[in-house]
C-alpha positions, -999 to +999 in steps of 0.1 A: +679-299+940+670-292+910+681-327+902+657-335+922+627-306+913+638-327+879+634-361+890+595-345+902+585-331+876+597-363+854+574-380+873+548-368+869+549-362+834+551-400+837+521-405+858+502-387+832+511-404+808+503-436+826+467-421+834+461-410+798+468-443+784+449-465+805+417-441+801+427-444+764+425-481+767+393-479+791+377-458+760+383-487+734+377-509+754+340-495+762+346-487+725+348-520+712+328-541+733+295-517+726+305-504+691+278-526+669+254-511+695+257-473+687+266-486+647+223-504+649+213-470+670+228-451+644+201-447+620+173-442+649+203-415+666+200-393+631+161-394+628+158-384+661+183-353+668+176-342+626+136-350+619+121-346+655+148-332+682+158-305+664+127-294+640+110-290+676+143-266+687+139-252+661+100-243+661+101-234+697+126-200+682+102-192+653+074-192+678+094-163+689+095-146+660+082-133+625+086-160+597+072-162+567+097-179+549+096-152+526+125-135+548+147-139+582+126-147+613+125-110+633+124-114+668+088-106+686+088-121+722+058-133+732+041-113+705+024-143+692+014-160+723-001-128+735-019-128+706-028-165+706-046-155+744-061-121+735-064-116+698-074-143+683-112-160+679-100-182+654-085-202+683-112-202+702-135-215+673-108-242+669-102-251+707-139-257+712-144-276+680-111-302+687-123-307+721-161-312+711-143-340+687-124-350+716-149-353+744-175-373+719-149-394+694-127-410+722-152-425+744-175-436+715-150-452+697-136-475+734-168-480+743-178-494+708-142-514+703-149-531+738-183-542+728-163-559+704-136-571+717-159-589+741-178-602+714-147-616+696-135-625+733-161-658+735-141-681+711-157-676+678-144-699+650-123-676+627-109-654+651-078-643+633-099-634+600-123-609+622-093-594+640-079-588+612-111-574+597-120-550+619-086-538+629-087-528+586-100-495+592-071-483+618-054-490+589-076-477+565-092-448+581-069-420+586-058-415+550-075-393+522-095-420+501-115-431+533-121-393+541-134-385+509-157-415+504-170-400+538-171-368+523-195-389+495-218-408+515-230-376+537-234-355+511-267-346+504-273-369+478-251-390+494-258-430+503-271-423+537-295-406+527-305-421+503-311-456+529-331-428+551-351-421+521-365-455+516-380-453+555-395-421+547-370-402+564-357-362+544-320-363+560-301-336+553-261-325+537-247-335+572-215-320+555-223-288+552-248-285+577-225-269+609-251-281+633-245-317+620-208-317+601-187-324+631-210-354+640-195-371+606-161-370+620-172-385+658-189-413+632-153-414+612-131-421+645-152-442+660-153-465+628-113-464+632-115-490+661-095-517+654-066-510+669-080-504+704-098-532+698-069-554+694-054-547+727-090-549+746-092-578+733-058-593+749-066-579+779-096-594+778-077-624+769-050-620+806-081-623+832-088-657+846-119-678+837-120-690+871-128-656+880-157-658+869-169-695+873-167-683+909-184-655+907-212-672+884-215-700+911-224-667+939-251-660+916-235-626+901-251-618+869-236-613+835-235-573+844-225-574+876-200-601+865-185-575+842-191-546+866-175-561+895-144-582+874-140-572+844-141-534+843-116-535+873-091-559+851-093-540+825-089-505+835-047-503+825-058-513+796-088-487+793-060-464+808-035-474+783-059-469+751-077-435+768-045-418+769-033-429+727-068-424+715-070-388+731-033-378+719-044-387+684-078-369+686-064-338+696-039-346+663-061-351+642-062-334+608-069-352+573-106-360+576-114-325+591-094-313+553-107-333+529-143-332+545-142-291+544-124-286+517-092-270+541-111-242+554-124-257+582-166-250+573-190-251+581-189-214+601-161-228+611-178-261+629-149-280+617-122-264+626-096-284+642-069-276+661-048-285+634-062-270+609-061-237+621-033-243+623-017-257+594-042-226+578-016-198+593+015-222+581+009-229+548-021-202+541-015-173+561+028-179+555+027-167+592+052-198+606+061-176+638+020-175+648+022-217+640+049-225+659+037-209+687+002-228+681+021-261+680+038-252+717+004-249+728-011-281+714+018-297+728+012-279+758-023-292+768-016-322+755+012-323+785-009-314+807-038-339+800-016-366+798+001-357+834-031-350+849-042-390+833-012-402+851-018-384+889-057-396+883-050-426+877-037-441+910-078-437+918-092-461+895-063-477+877-063-517+888-030-536+888-018-566+899-011-556+936 
């Protein structure tokens, strides 16, 4: 009896060792096959977990705390979010300014980018040169130097008013007047049309020319060809540009910071949401409150993106 039990136990141990050896061998084969790929991915994984996901999770925790970077975070629950919703007039002002900027800048930028793309799509000579020239503002427009230049252009004695004075018009101080300051930032955003223009141009190149030829034979005007052929076939590109540019508009910071001197003035007319978040974090050292503001912005962008994808089935036309 004892021998039988001992034999059974020894057999079980041997089976376990065999299964372990098989599993170890399988793991080694998988590792040897995939190790180079994991090594190439290692810098991205370190960046993602160390510079993106990790800080995001820490920010989420800090949004429920009172933290001023000098003392340890103190848990306050949802107090920061309650204050944002009920007792922070600057939050409402920042949201109003940001939404105004998004609603104005994105449609104007996309419209202008599409117009330029259609002009370049006519097969003009030196197309690569024009593409590079028109794309250049998108590379420079978000820089501090361009924001400083823009502030000088629209100052009371700037180049814009000097040009208006040549035709007898006395222009205001655009950046220091609360009724006009936001429009200078919208103009700067529209000037950075290069990125969506390049994408529009690529989309226009994919539309078959025989469709336009058939429409011309049927007597369709240029406007009708644009409305019935170009726009429907270009809706996937329009959708992509609209989503990307709207997200970028929500995150705009540098122009408002430089042009307003970091104050969001005059009278909060250029107080972008990201600028207000910066003021709370690094001006008032309310890191917990700023983290709550940041997560509200994340939720707003996520809601917009989800709504865009849900509504796209009604107006975006793909090949099928």
